Structure formats: structure tokens, C-alpha cells
VOGUFI-690299 format. One record per residue (C-alpha): x, z, y. Coordinates in nm, 4 decimals, padded with zeros to 6 digits, m for minus. Layout:
<atoms>
        u        w        v
        X        Z        Y
...
</atoms>
This chain:
<atoms>
        u        w        v
  00.0000  00.0000  00.0000
  00.1291 m00.0982  00.3360
  00.1669  00.1243  00.6408
 m00.0894 m00.0753  00.8338
 m00.3715  00.0151  00.6019
 m00.5778  00.3273  00.6819
 m00.8103  00.4924  00.4369
 m01.0618  00.7815  00.4227
 m00.7978  01.0177  00.2906
 m00.6101  00.9945  00.6196
 m00.9212  01.0660  00.8206
 m00.9931  01.3778  00.6192
 m00.6387  01.4973  00.6564
 m00.6614  01.4638  01.0368
 m00.9840  01.6614  01.0460
 m00.8263  01.9447  00.8443
 m00.5338  01.9528  01.0889
 m00.7670  01.9826  01.3857
 m00.9418  02.2739  01.2215
 m00.6133  02.4630  01.1833
 m00.5574  02.4628  01.5688
 m00.6413  02.7707  01.7839
 m00.9774  02.7534  01.9601
 m00.9749  02.7343  02.3518
 m00.9687  03.0630  02.5471
 m01.2358  03.0775  02.8227
 m01.0505  03.3494  03.0169
 m00.7395  03.1375  03.0464
 m00.9366  02.8406  03.1810
 m01.0876  03.0551  03.4550
 m00.7479  03.1745  03.5731
 m00.6221  02.8167  03.6003
 m00.9204  02.7134  03.8094
 m00.8580  03.0026  04.0537
 m00.4919  02.9007  04.1019
 m00.5915  02.5426  04.1746
 m00.8479  02.6624  04.4259
 m00.5846  02.8762  04.6048
 m00.3459  02.5814  04.6107
 m00.6061  02.3512  04.7566
 m00.7006  02.6150  05.0131
 m00.3332  02.6564  05.1189
 m00.2882  02.2804  05.1514
 m00.5958  02.2607  05.3700
 m00.4721  02.5394  05.5948
 m00.1347  02.3673  05.6220
 m00.3024  02.0421  05.7186
 m00.5108  02.2240  05.9796
 m00.2046  02.3974  06.1231
 m00.0109  02.0714  06.1263
 m00.2927  01.9004  06.3143
 m00.3077  02.1870  06.5638
  00.0721  02.1684  06.6106
  00.0593  01.7954  06.6713
 m00.2191  01.8403  06.9240
 m00.0157  02.1074  07.1028
  00.2889  01.8797  07.1101
  00.0802  01.5976  07.2503
 m00.0545  01.8282  07.5179
  00.3012  01.9369  07.5989
  00.4220  01.5785  07.6322
  00.1241  01.4857  07.8466
  00.1796  01.7891  08.0686
  00.5509  01.7072  08.1055
  00.4700  01.3465  08.1959
  00.2134  01.4641  08.4494
  00.4621  01.7065  08.6052
  00.7340  01.4388  08.6182
  00.4934  01.2018  08.7878
  00.4007  01.4673  09.0417
  00.7716  01.5408  09.0999
  00.8499  01.1708  09.1564
  00.5622  01.1331  09.3984
  00.6721  01.4465  09.5843
  01.0275  01.3116  09.6054
  00.9076  00.9749  09.7331
  00.6944  01.1442  09.9943
  00.9909  01.3594  10.0958
  01.2179  01.0537  10.1230
  00.9587  00.8729  10.3310
  00.9304  01.1730  10.5579
  01.3104  01.1930  10.5881
  01.3358  00.8226  10.6737
  01.0579  00.8581  10.9261
  01.2349  01.1560  11.0806
  01.5629  00.9620  11.0919
  01.3943  00.6705  11.2637
  01.2353  00.9105  11.5064
  01.5713  01.0741  11.5773
  01.7394  00.7366  11.6279
  01.4594  00.6269  11.8568
  01.4925  00.9478  12.0546
  01.8696  00.9011  12.0728
  01.8231  00.5458  12.2000
  01.5738  00.6649  12.4564
  01.8126  00.9418  12.5528
  02.0997  00.6965  12.6033
  01.8709  00.4591  12.7906
  01.7499  00.7361  13.0189
  02.1073  00.8569  13.0713
  02.2123  00.5061  13.1721
  01.9126  00.4796  13.4008
  02.0047  00.8111  13.5613
  02.3605  00.6897  13.6140
  02.2305  00.3636  13.7569
  01.9935  00.5416  13.9920
  02.2607  00.7846  14.1040
  02.5024  00.4976  14.1658
  02.2398  00.3102  14.3677
  02.1647  00.6219  14.5679
  02.5337  00.6755  14.6392
  02.5717  00.3170  14.7567
  02.2719  00.3363  14.9892
  02.3880  00.3715  15.3521
  02.1824  00.3624  15.6720
  02.1575  00.0331  15.8563
  02.3880  00.1213  16.1463
  02.6671 m00.0586  16.3194
  02.9143  00.2257  16.2850
  03.1533  00.1769  15.9938
  03.2345  00.5464  15.9499
  02.8809  00.6566  15.8630
  02.8333  00.8734  15.5584
  02.6260  00.7936  15.2530
  02.2650  00.8953  15.3014
  02.1169  01.1204  15.0284
  01.8438  00.9756  14.8137
  01.5734  01.2107  14.9383
  01.6234  01.0908  15.2952
  01.5626  00.7251  15.2087
  01.2308  00.6962  15.0281
  01.2345  00.3203  15.0711
  01.5302  00.3000  14.8336
  01.3039  00.3570  14.5351
  01.1205  00.0363  14.6134
  01.4370 m00.1720  14.5711
  01.5361 m00.0298  14.2330
  01.5292 m00.2839  13.9503
  01.5308 m00.1440  13.6031
  01.7476 m00.3131  13.3443
  01.5779 m00.5649  13.1226
  01.6349 m00.5805  12.7502
  01.8288 m00.8969  12.6665
  01.7717 m01.0551  12.3277
  02.0833 m01.2167  12.1806
  01.9947 m01.5774  12.1158
  02.2643 m01.7954  11.9610
  02.1136 m02.1085  12.1108
  02.1124 m01.9722  12.4656
  02.4636 m01.8377  12.4248
  02.5837 m02.1737  12.2943
  02.4264 m02.3500  12.5925
  02.5934 m02.1050  12.8289
  02.9257 m02.1449  12.6481
  02.9227 m02.5242  12.6648
  02.7993 m02.5391  13.0217
  03.0692 m02.3047  13.1525
  03.3574 m02.4108  12.9280
  03.6745 m02.4763  13.1255
  04.0010 m02.6255  13.0056
  04.2982 m02.3902  13.0393
  04.4414 m02.4164  13.3899
  04.1568 m02.6358  13.5178
  03.9742 m02.5788  13.8447
  03.6412 m02.7185  13.7216
  03.4305 m02.6951  13.4114
  03.4135 m02.9812  13.1652
  03.0474 m03.0330  13.2515
  03.1321 m03.0817  13.6175
  03.3902 m03.3406  13.5209
  03.1448 m03.5307  13.3007
  02.8778 m03.5008  13.5691
  03.0871 m03.7327  13.7885
  03.1473 m03.9960  13.5199
  02.9240 m04.2917  13.4413
  02.9503 m04.6192  13.2489
  02.9425 m04.9632  13.4038
  02.7493 m05.1004  13.1048
  02.4838 m04.9402  12.8851
  02.5952 m04.8058  12.5502
  02.3975 m04.6825  12.2511
  02.4956 m04.4680  11.9549
  02.2327 m04.4819  11.6863
  01.8620 m04.4808  11.7599
  01.8508 m04.1506  11.9507
  02.1373 m04.1639  12.2016
  02.1499 m04.4150  12.4861
  02.3673 m04.4034  12.7969
  02.2330 m04.6179  13.0758
  02.4569 m04.7999  13.3191
  02.5517 m04.6095  13.6364
  02.3936 m04.2901  13.4988
  02.5880 m03.9662  13.4509
  02.7216 m03.9254  13.0994
  02.6447 m03.5557  13.1256
  02.2697 m03.6020  13.1745
  02.2285 m03.8184  12.8650
  02.4494 m03.5929  12.6551
  02.2814 m03.2735  12.7688
  01.9327 m03.4123  12.7074
  02.0320 m03.4970  12.3522
  02.1788 m03.1507  12.3044
  01.8660 m02.9746  12.4316
  01.6568 m03.1600  12.1748
  01.8502 m02.9731  11.9038
  01.7240 m02.6302  12.0096
  01.4921 m02.5931  11.7091
  01.7724 m02.6479  11.4581
  01.9817 m02.3794  11.2957
  02.3076 m02.3053  11.4756
  02.5420 m02.4689  11.2239
  02.3155 m02.7740  11.1940
  02.2962 m02.8078  11.5726
  02.6749 m02.7851  11.6086
  02.7237 m03.0396  11.3312
  02.4715 m03.2854  11.4774
  02.6159 m03.2552  11.8272
  02.9797 m03.2861  11.7157
  02.9123 m03.5882  11.4962
  02.7286 m03.7615  11.7795
  03.0071 m03.6925  12.0309
  03.2676 m03.8383  11.7969
  03.0519 m04.1434  11.7313
  03.0281 m04.1867  12.1088
  03.4061 m04.1445  12.1437
  03.4741 m04.4069  11.8765
  03.2463 m04.6537  12.0551
  03.4271 m04.5886  12.3835
  03.7701 m04.6321  12.2241
  03.6671 m04.9569  12.0573
  03.5704 m05.0952  12.3960
  03.8830 m04.9418  12.5538
  04.1200 m05.1161  12.3139
  03.9128 m05.4294  12.3593
  04.0124 m05.4443  12.7254
  03.7776 m05.2050  12.9074
  04.0428 m04.9574  13.0202
  03.8007 m04.7610  13.2393
  03.6106 m04.6284  12.9355
  03.8929 m04.3854  12.8568
  03.7905 m04.1694  13.1520
  03.5474 m03.9429  12.9652
  03.7174 m03.9366  12.6219
  03.9425 m03.6260  12.6605
  03.6583 m03.4258  12.8122
  03.4213 m03.5247  12.5319
  03.6809 m03.4015  12.2821
  03.6988 m03.0785  12.4812
  03.3238 m03.0353  12.4332
  03.3659 m03.0591  12.0558
  03.6438 m02.7997  12.0828
  03.4124 m02.5729  12.2834
  03.1333 m02.6078  12.0268
  03.3767 m02.5247  11.7459
  03.5164 m02.2160  11.9205
  03.1729 m02.0696  11.9953
  03.1361 m01.9327  11.6412
  03.3856 m02.0404  11.3806
  03.1436 m01.9579  11.0998
  02.9119 m02.2276  11.2337
  03.1730 m02.4876  11.1327
  03.1165 m02.5568  10.7654
  03.3946 m02.6830  10.5425
  03.2227 m03.0200  10.5117
  03.1935 m03.0538  10.8901
  03.5563 m02.9491  10.9404
  03.6689 m03.2150  10.6928
  03.4650 m03.4816  10.8676
  03.5944 m03.3816  11.2106
  03.9552 m03.3819  11.0869
  03.9146 m03.7423  10.9733
  03.7626 m03.8362  11.3100
  04.0330 m03.6579  11.5097
  04.3110 m03.8228  11.3093
  04.1600 m04.1631  11.3883
  04.1602 m04.0808  11.7597
  04.5127 m03.9369  11.7637
  04.6547 m04.2346  11.5727
  04.5497 m04.4602  11.8597
  04.7478 m04.2592  12.1165
  05.0525 m04.1330  11.9271
  05.2468 m04.4349  12.0528
  05.2691 m04.2765  12.4008
  05.5371 m04.0411  12.2646
  05.7742 m04.3395  12.2404
  05.7227 m04.4641  12.5971
  06.0437 m04.3369  12.7535
  06.1928 m04.6404  12.9218
  06.0916 m04.9826  13.0460
  06.2272 m05.1643  12.7399
  06.0092 m04.9707  12.4966
  05.7085 m05.0147  12.7243
  05.7697 m05.3906  12.7345
  05.7991 m05.4064  12.3562
  05.4643 m05.2317  12.3176
  05.2964 m05.4266  12.5958
  05.2393 m05.1108  12.7955
  05.4466 m05.1814  13.1046
  05.1557 m05.2554  13.3423
  04.9601 m04.9380  13.2780
  04.8618 m04.7403  13.5853
  04.9713 m04.3830  13.6426
  04.6189 m04.2447  13.6066
  04.5658 m04.4284  13.2784
  04.8946 m04.2908  13.1448
  04.7823 m03.9383  13.2329
  04.4522 m03.9888  13.0510
  04.6265 m04.1250  12.7405
  04.8716 m03.8353  12.7282
  04.6016 m03.5761  12.7836
  04.3822 m03.7330  12.5142
  04.6699 m03.6973  12.2660
  04.7250 m03.3325  12.3613
  04.3544 m03.2450  12.3385
  04.3119 m03.4290  12.0079
  04.5985 m03.2435  11.8401
  04.4769 m02.9103  11.9780
  04.1400 m02.9818  11.8184
  04.3111 m03.0795  11.4925
  04.5026 m02.7497  11.4918
  04.1813 m02.5553  11.5484
  04.0064 m02.7299  11.2592
  04.3008 m02.6551  11.0289
  04.2776 m02.2872  11.1191
  03.8998 m02.2937  11.0654
  03.9540 m02.4161  10.7092
  04.1595 m02.1074  10.6244
  03.8515 m01.8843  10.6564
  03.6908 m02.0378  10.3472
  03.9657 m02.0128  10.0850
  04.3476 m01.9952  10.1021
  04.4059 m02.3353  09.9436
  04.1630 m02.5197  10.1725
  04.4189 m02.6703  10.4114
  04.6622 m02.7647  10.1369
  04.3755 m02.9165  09.9380
  04.3017 m03.1392  10.2368
  04.6683 m03.2381  10.2424
  04.6556 m03.3292  09.8747
  04.3402 m03.5354  09.9310
  04.5150 m03.7130  10.2230
  04.2570 m03.5925  10.4729
  04.5525 m03.5146  10.6986
  04.7325 m03.8399  10.7711
  05.0950 m03.8171  10.6530
  05.2006 m04.1146  10.8657
  05.0718 m03.9379  11.1746
  05.2962 m03.6381  11.1141
  05.5913 m03.8630  11.0352
  05.5388 m04.0369  11.3685
  05.5448 m03.7017  11.5483
  05.8450 m03.5669  11.3514
  06.0495 m03.8722  11.2463
  06.3517 m03.8383  11.0213
  06.5896 m04.0198  11.2560
  06.7538 m03.7864  11.5072
  06.7529 m04.0484  11.7829
  06.3818 m04.1144  11.7420
  06.3115 m03.7428  11.7164
  06.4852 m03.6799  12.0489
  06.2920 m03.9594  12.2193
  05.9492 m03.8658  12.0794
  05.9761 m03.4855  12.0832
  05.7000 m03.3251  12.2907
  05.6595 m02.9474  12.2770
  05.2778 m02.9305  12.2814
  05.2477 m03.1849  12.0018
  05.5169 m03.0286  11.7812
  05.3608 m02.6854  11.8352
  05.0353 m02.8217  11.6908
  05.2182 m02.9633  11.3887
  05.3951 m02.6319  11.3219
  05.0660 m02.4397  11.3300
  04.8993 m02.6907  11.0961
  05.1909 m02.6666  10.8535
  05.1776 m02.2865  10.8703
  04.8085 m02.2942  10.7811
  04.8856 m02.5071  10.4739
  05.1491 m02.2668  10.3380
  05.0376 m02.0847  10.0224
  05.2030 m01.9359  09.7167
  05.1320 m02.2521  09.5182
  05.2705 m02.5091  09.7575
  05.3273 m02.6395  10.1066
  05.1683 m02.9304  10.2948
  05.0995 m03.2313  10.0696
  05.3161 m03.1098  09.7798
  05.5732 m03.3892  09.8107
  05.9147 m03.2229  09.8190
  06.0747 m03.5284  09.9748
  05.8251 m03.5446  10.2591
  05.8343 m03.1676  10.3118
  06.2151 m03.1656  10.3266
  06.2027 m03.4311  10.5985
  05.9563 m03.2225  10.7994
  06.1601 m02.9028  10.7591
  06.4853 m03.0750  10.8516
  06.3264 m03.2256  11.1626
  06.1952 m02.8833  11.2629
  06.5395 m02.7250  11.2224
  06.6881 m03.0007  11.4394
  06.4614 m02.8810  11.7195
  06.6962 m02.5825  11.7639
  06.9989 m02.7990  11.8395
  06.8510 m03.0883  12.0358
  06.8592 m03.0958  12.4123
  06.4849 m03.1292  12.4603
  06.4114 m03.2335  12.8146
  06.0851 m03.2185  13.0057
  05.8646 m03.5118  12.9111
  05.7126 m03.6798  13.2137
  05.3353 m03.6883  13.2569
  05.2873 m03.4320  12.9775
  05.2762 m03.1154  13.1873
  04.9489 m02.9786  13.0502
  04.8580 m02.6456  12.8953
  04.6203 m02.8041  12.6504
  04.3387 m02.6087  12.4858
  04.5077 m02.3552  12.2558
  04.7891 m02.1955  12.4568
  04.8748 m02.1251  12.8195
  05.2437 m02.1970  12.7648
  05.4688 m02.4336  12.9511
  05.3621 m02.6177  13.2648
  05.0320 m02.7443  13.3956
  05.1576 m02.9267  13.7037
  05.0104 m03.2635  13.6040
  04.6586 m03.1261  13.5941
  04.6127 m03.1635  13.9699
  04.6775 m03.5380  13.9389
  04.4479 m03.5636  13.6362
  04.1749 m03.3736  13.8199
  04.2048 m03.6177  14.1095
  04.1184 m03.9010  13.8703
  03.7608 m03.7647  13.8809
  03.7190 m03.6460  14.2415
  03.5015 m03.3468  14.3056
  03.3880 m03.4966  14.6358
  03.3839 m03.8677  14.7070
  03.4618 m04.0152  15.0482
  03.1600 m04.1302  15.2505
  03.2462 m04.4998  15.2388
  03.1983 m04.5107  14.8581
  02.8245 m04.4389  14.8971
  02.7968 m04.2647  14.5632
  02.8827 m03.9552  14.3651
  02.9697 m04.1212  14.0320
  03.2708 m04.3140  13.9098
  03.2968 m04.5518  13.6169
  03.6738 m04.5956  13.6345
  03.9650 m04.3593  13.7033
  04.0363 m04.3145  14.0697
  04.3921 m04.4183  14.1610
  04.6480 m04.1415  14.2054
  05.0195 m04.1493  14.2632
  05.2966 m03.9215  14.1355
  05.3721 m03.6316  14.3632
  05.7233 m03.5428  14.4660
  05.8186 m03.1896  14.3739
  06.0438 m02.9575  14.5679
  06.3456 m02.7726  14.4377
  06.1616 m02.4442  14.3880
  05.8840 m02.6152  14.1960
  06.1341 m02.7995  13.9771
  06.3142 m02.4721  13.9079
  05.9864 m02.3094  13.8117
  05.8968 m02.6024  13.5862
  06.2335 m02.5779  13.4144
  06.1947 m02.2042  13.3610
  05.8478 m02.2405  13.2080
  05.9762 m02.5271  12.9943
  06.2491 m02.3026  12.8530
  05.9939 m02.0320  12.7747
  05.7723 m02.2864  12.5993
  06.0641 m02.4283  12.4012
  06.1914 m02.0862  12.2940
  05.8387 m01.9895  12.1847
  05.8263 m02.3026  11.9701
  06.1652 m02.2257  11.8166
  06.0552 m01.8714  11.7383
  05.7470 m02.0103  11.5644
  05.9593 m02.2530  11.3619
  06.1950 m01.9730  11.2565
  05.8976 m01.7620  11.1483
  05.7636 m02.0574  10.9470
  06.0973 m02.0942  10.7656
  06.0956 m01.7249  10.6785
  05.7360 m01.7461  10.5533
  05.8226 m02.0442  10.3341
  06.1035 m01.8537  10.1636
  05.8878 m01.5442  10.1149
  05.6124 m01.7641  09.9641
  05.8574 m01.9099  09.7107
  05.9277 m02.2424  09.8846
  06.3015 m02.1769  09.9170
  06.3864 m02.5010  09.7344
  06.2757 m02.6892  10.0471
  06.4859 m02.4801  10.2863
  06.8028 m02.3937  10.0921
  06.9616 m02.7380  10.1109
  07.3230 m02.7513  10.2189
  07.2414 m02.9602  10.5227
  06.9693 m02.7188  10.6334
  07.1960 m02.4155  10.5927
  07.4622 m02.5952  10.7932
  07.2120 m02.6547  11.0733
  07.0928 m02.2916  11.0637
  07.4499 m02.1631  11.0953
  07.5095 m02.3912  11.3921
  07.1868 m02.2719  11.5510
  07.3093 m01.9124  11.5240
  07.6372 m02.0011  11.6912
  07.4560 m02.2020  11.9580
  07.2232 m01.9142  12.0467
  07.5112 m01.6641  12.0470
  07.7054 m01.8760  12.2940
  07.4032 m01.9033  12.5223
  07.3559 m01.5247  12.5150
  07.7218 m01.4697  12.6044
  07.7073 m01.7279  12.8833
  07.3817 m01.5980  13.0332
  07.3429 m01.2293  12.9384
  07.0987 m01.1636  13.2240
  06.8778 m01.4603  13.1403
  06.5064 m01.3922  13.1698
  06.4267 m01.4976  12.8117
  06.7344 m01.3618  12.6364
  06.5150 m01.1354  12.4216
  06.3602 m01.4493  12.2677
  06.7046 m01.5779  12.1724
  06.7810 m01.2392  12.0158
  06.4615 m01.2596  11.8112
  06.5453 m01.6136  11.6935
  06.8860 m01.4932  11.5732
  06.7280 m01.1972  11.3922
  06.4789 m01.4181  11.2047
  06.7389 m01.6805  11.1074
  06.9764 m01.4101  10.9816
  06.6963 m01.2856  10.7554
  06.6430 m01.6428  10.6333
  07.0110 m01.6683  10.5360
  06.9936 m01.3301  10.3656
  06.6945 m01.4354  10.1528
  06.8659 m01.7580  10.0491
  07.2010 m01.5983  09.9611
  07.0404 m01.2993  09.7889
  06.8370 m01.5311  09.5666
  07.1262 m01.7538  09.4563
  07.4095 m01.4966  09.4655
  07.6817 m01.7646  09.4562
  07.7502 m01.8664  09.8163
  07.9916 m02.1471  09.7314
  07.7181 m02.3536  09.5645
  07.4955 m02.3330  09.8718
  07.7314 m02.3885  10.1630
  07.9897 m02.6499  10.2480
  08.3439 m02.5092  10.2703
  08.3676 m02.5881  10.6413
  08.0272 m02.4281  10.6973
  08.1461 m02.1083  10.5290
  08.4046 m02.0509  10.8026
  08.1411 m02.1035  11.0725
  07.9132 m01.8611  10.8894
  08.1840 m01.5943  10.8766
  08.2487 m01.6229  11.2492
  07.8792 m01.6057  11.3324
  07.8158 m01.3082  11.1060
  08.1208 m01.1161  11.2245
  07.9993 m01.1394  11.5830
  07.6855 m00.9628  11.4662
  07.8259 m00.7265  11.2021
  08.1013 m00.5860  11.4247
  07.8827 m00.5562  11.7359
  07.7461 m00.2322  11.8764
  07.3888 m00.1384  11.7933
  07.3268  00.0787  12.0992
  07.4504  00.1429  12.4496
  07.7801  00.3148  12.4985
  07.7753  00.6712  12.6275
  07.8900  00.5639  12.9742
  07.6288  00.2878  12.9937
  07.3533  00.5235  12.8801
  07.4623  00.7848  13.1334
  07.4530  00.5212  13.4080
  07.1048  00.4070  13.3054
  06.9753  00.7655  13.2875
  07.1241  00.8427  13.6294
  06.9581  00.5397  13.7881
  06.6184  00.6173  13.6373
  06.6372  00.9887  13.7184
  06.6776  00.9022  14.0864
  06.3476  00.7148  14.0823
  06.4852  00.3594  14.0798
  06.2564  00.2461  13.8022
  06.2170 m00.1060  13.9405
  06.5903 m00.1707  13.9642
  06.7436 m00.3960  13.6979
  07.0549 m00.2376  13.5497
  07.1523 m00.4654  13.2589
  06.8709 m00.7177  13.2068
  06.5457 m00.6936  13.3995
  06.3371 m00.8871  13.1474
  06.4630 m00.6849  12.8486
  06.4074 m00.3555  13.0275
  06.0507 m00.4484  13.1158
  05.9990 m00.5740  12.7623
  06.1126 m00.2411  12.6158
  05.8595 m00.0553  12.8312
  05.5804 m00.2870  12.7201
  05.6657 m00.2360  12.3525
  05.6677  00.1409  12.4086
  05.3215  00.1188  12.5725
  05.4534  00.2513  12.9015
  05.3615  00.1263  13.2480
  05.6091 m00.1184  13.3895
  05.6752  00.0972  13.6944
  05.6845  00.4762  13.6965
  05.7193  00.7113  13.9891
  05.7092  01.0433  13.8008
  06.0649  01.1707  13.7642
  05.9688  01.4040  13.4781
  05.9428  01.1103  13.2383
  06.2373  00.9102  13.3688
  06.4847  01.0380  13.1040
  06.2417  00.9183  12.8368
  06.2316  00.5809  13.0120
  06.6101  00.5534  12.9949
  06.6087  00.6346  12.6223
  06.3484  00.3664  12.5574
  06.5392  00.1013  12.7516
  06.8695  00.1903  12.5873
  06.7321  00.1234  12.2366
  06.6253 m00.2353  12.3141
  06.8867 m00.5152  12.2844
  06.9590 m00.6436  12.6323
  07.2085 m00.9240  12.5683
  07.4754 m00.7638  12.7858
  07.5829 m00.4301  12.6406
  07.4569 m00.5011  12.2875
  07.2763 m00.8223  12.1912
  07.1468 m00.7328  11.8420
  06.9295 m00.4644  11.6927
  07.0448 m00.2352  11.4134
  06.8462 m00.4154  11.1413
  07.0086 m00.7511  11.2198
  07.3520 m00.5899  11.2164
  07.2908 m00.4317  10.8752
  07.1674 m00.7607  10.7283
  07.4705 m00.9452  10.8652
  07.6990 m00.6883  10.7038
  07.5259 m00.7313  10.3687
  07.5701 m01.1088  10.3888
  07.9374 m01.0588  10.4726
  07.9668 m00.8316  10.1717
  07.8471 m01.1177  09.9526
  08.0982 m01.3582  10.1087
  08.4049 m01.1322  10.1436
  08.5639 m00.8314  09.9819
  08.6606 m00.5163  10.1723
  09.0219 m00.6151  10.2349
  08.9256 m00.9534  10.3774
  08.6615 m00.7946  10.5979
  08.9071 m00.5339  10.7306
  09.1639 m00.8043  10.7991
  08.9119 m01.0147  10.9893
  08.7976 m00.7136  11.1901
  09.1552 m00.6330  11.2824
  09.2242 m00.9913  11.3870
  08.9111 m01.0041  11.6019
  08.9821 m00.6787  11.7854
  09.3626 m00.6733  11.7746
  09.3962 m00.7358  12.1485
  09.1637 m00.4516  12.2399
  09.3449 m00.2189  12.0005
</atoms>
């Protein structure tokens, strides 16, 4: 029989087994039911307590949120109250200042009120005795700063440096013999003032934003200038009359607020200015009759020559301003314009040619000053000018030659220009006469379409001396600026352009040249400028030699001897007044002779200015201090160099000589005195 088969015997066996089990106990079942009931009751209580706890937590969170909200609202209300109180306090302070100013104004008016009597020694009448004075009091009006009104005022009253009339008055006397149009919106009628048409166009821009108005006006003026120059070079020479003054208006608009000149507008104006300057740069080469005949410029009138020269000066001043405006946007802006050939390289080569003969004939201080400032604006740590080392070396070499050339006064170029009041302005009177302020009665008009004829004026000896003195000051200022540019180039890492053997040779000769001039004219009025030039160039040599260490690879052998002589004059010089000289200076000042020149009048006045002291003092209590201040400033007579320059010269000598050679040279230089 298999295991899957089940019979009745198995069923009976299972029943017998069930009967052998113990019967269920009713008491035990009751106890189990009670335990389960207690367990269920405890679980219910726990659930109730948990629900109550959760409700309490929710109430707590809600209460905390409500309190935080109330706290935030209270804080906001407190802040608002504080701000309101601050505004109230500021308003009260403003009213207090206003009332204080009004009180001062009223008191000043009352003090100035005098009775209407013929006697000049009458006293001021008190305010309470003149009740009619209160009727004449005018309270100050609040003026709202409006850029448009300020720009109008600025343009209308703009005056060229050294001029006796505003630019608007000059343009108000100029008209055109033929009508001329620039675009659809600007028309200049014949025999009508150029100023009226230009000013009407400008007033129509009053609703534009400031930078947009300046851009629109400047672009229109240059378009007008280009039309005039096209006709001028076509044979209408009288149309040049208004060109330099129109360029001055663009300069005035640009100087009102430099931030109103966008980078895009500056780039566009630079291109326009370069086009104008290129047409007049040839006047730098007109030095004799042969050159004038070669250029077909021999029959030009004196007044036309003045206008051409002044147009060149004004154009380059405007170009310098635009280059400086670019530097406010990002450091590489000017150099980026060089790399993109926005600045015309040929223009700068024409102003600073490589040939020494051409450089001497074309050199004009105002123009070269503009070029130096433009080059300085392009100097960055990544490069200089247009990045071409060959072109930059030519420019730097030409600038260094400016120290050694005998630069004479260029005729018909005696103008201040727009950027600096340096040099002479003696030709302005002749240029102003080209547009008379008052016309003679027989002309029957107050406008001119062509330059009025003028003739050169003969100058006396005193005027020529004054012109020469101002020319020297202008030239020395330019040389100081060039020396500073060379130092900046080396500091910026452009020493490879400066440290050429030929350049170092020229710098050494410049040092010797300036030293000889100081020794020949120790009481010269501008000797302190020569001292500063020497100090800067000595630092330039120190930077170059300190960078390369080996002097023999930088300098020609014959230049080394010149360098030693130049440096020994500085290194072995005194760095202060001698005791006898200081005692003499202190004695003179202690006696009240503060306006008496002892060693060098210009240097003594300069030392007082640098010490922030008045030029003239009458108080004897401070006279010893005045002598100490004057004795510490190099005067060119007792000691021509400051202590820093002397120390640098000694360090350069230490790199060129050993101690024995230096002692031997010192002994040979001062053997006669010993």
C-alpha cells in the first residue's frame, strides 16, 4: 500500500489521539481576554495622547509663526518711523541752513545799506532805521541743475585760452558768400551769420539725452568742417575763416562732461580730426621760400597762414583730448586704437620724422607736446603705441633728439592753443584782427565772408626778450614731459625700446649739455627745471644699468668716458649748502629781507611754494624756518642736485668702477683744490 492512500484505520487513529488531549480550561481563556483588553485600552490611550501632543505642537508652531509675524511687522513699522524721523531731521537741518544763510544775507544787506547822502564818510545806517530796506530784499531762488542749460551756457561763453572774445562772438561775425547745406537739416544761407544757423540747430537738440545731443552736434560740426575744407582746397580760400573756431566748439562740447563722450563717438571724432590735421601738417615744413615754392604755397597771405597754423594747433589739441577721454573706459583703449590704425601713423611720422635735419625744420613745441601726451596715454604694461618696435624706436629717438637740438621760435605759431597756457600767445592779436570786433563805417555791414587783411607787427626788444623767455619755459616743460615718458616706459617694461646704444649715448650727452648750461647760468630763472630733467634722466640710466648689470654691452666705449664724467659731477657734488652759505642766508632772512634773492630767486621762491609758505613773509619769528626751507632746495649755484640724484649717481658709478678707480678719479678732479 502506498503512502498516498488513506483508509478508515487512519481516521480512527486520529480520533483516538484527539481524545487523549487535555480539555480547554475556561478560566485560562478569561485571563487572556482581560490582558488583550488592557493592551487595547493602553494603545488607545497612547493614540489619544499622541494626538493631543501633535495638536499642542501645531498650536506651538502656529503661535511662534504668529509672534514672528508680529515681530516683523513691528520692526518694519519701527524702521519706517526711523526713516521718517531721519527725513524730518534732514529737512529741518536743510531749513536751518537755509534760514542761517538768509540771516547772513539779510545782515550783509543791512550792513551795506547807507543813507543817500553826498558825504563819503557817513556811517552805515542800522536796519531798524531804514524800513524801506526790507522792500528791496530779494530772497534766493532755488536753482535746478539742468545739464542742457549748463551745456548751452558752457558753449555760449567758451573762450580760447588767451583770447579776448568768446568763440560765439567770433562766429557771429562770420558768414559764407554762397549757401551751403549739410544733410537735410542744416542749411547755411549766404551772407547769414554761421552762428545763427548753428545755434538754431543746436537748440533743436534740447529734448535729447546729453550724450546723444553732444554726439549729434559734434558729428554735424565735423561734417560742416569737411564741406568747408573741400571747398577751401578747391580754391575758395576764404572758407577757412570759421574752421578753427568750429573745431573749438567741438572741444568745448567734449570738455563739458567727459562721460558724455562715448567710446564710439571718441573713435569717430579721432578719425575726423586726423583727416583735418593731415590737410594742414604741411605748414610745419614751410620755413623758407624754396620749400614754399615747391609746395605751391608762396603766394599765401599772412592772415591765411595764421589761420592754417592755428587750425593745426587746435586740431591736435582736440586729438590729445580725445586720446585722454579714451583712457577713462579701459586702460588698453588708446593702444587698441593704435593697433586698429585709428591713429594715423604717417601723421605722427610727419610730425616727428627720423631725419635730424627734417626734425629740426618741422619741430614745433605745441604740436610735439600733443604727440607726447597721446603717446603717454597709449602706454600700458602690454605695449606702447601701435606695437611696432621699429616705429616706436624711431619715435623715441626723435623725442630724445629734442633735448639736444637748438629749437628756435617758429614764426606765426605763437598761440597757447586749447590745452595749456604755456609759451607765447603774441600772434593771437593778429588772428583776432582777421575777424574784427567792430567794422569800419564804410563797409556797411557787420559780417565778413573772408579774412580781413592784417600785417605782421614789429616787436620791440623787451617783447622779444619776453617771447624768448616764455619759449624757453615751454621748451623745458616739453623736455621734462619727454623725460617722464621715458621713465614711465622703462617702469612699464618697455626698456627694449629705450636701452639702445644710440639712445643711451644721446641721454648721456643731454646730461652733459644740461650740466654745462647750469654752470654757465646758475641764476637762470628756470634752472630748477634743468635740475629736474637731470634727476629724471639719471633715474632712467639707473633703471637700464640695474636691469642689464653689464655696462659694457649697453654703452659704447667712448660713451662710457662721457658717462663717468657726467656722473662724477653729480656724485662728488654737495647735497646741501655749506655752513657759511647757510649762515649768510639765515642772516639775510632774519633781518626781514625776504624778497631779496641770495643765490637764485626762482629756486628760492619755488622752495617756498613747495613748502606751502607764502612767497613773501614779514614776520621775523618764522624767518629762520624760511632759511632752512630755502637751503634744502637745489639752487644751481651752491649745489645743483638733490640728495636722491647724488645717491643714484653714486650707485651707477659703483656699477661702472671699483673703489680704487673711484678714489683715483675723485683725487684727480679735486687735486687742485686740495
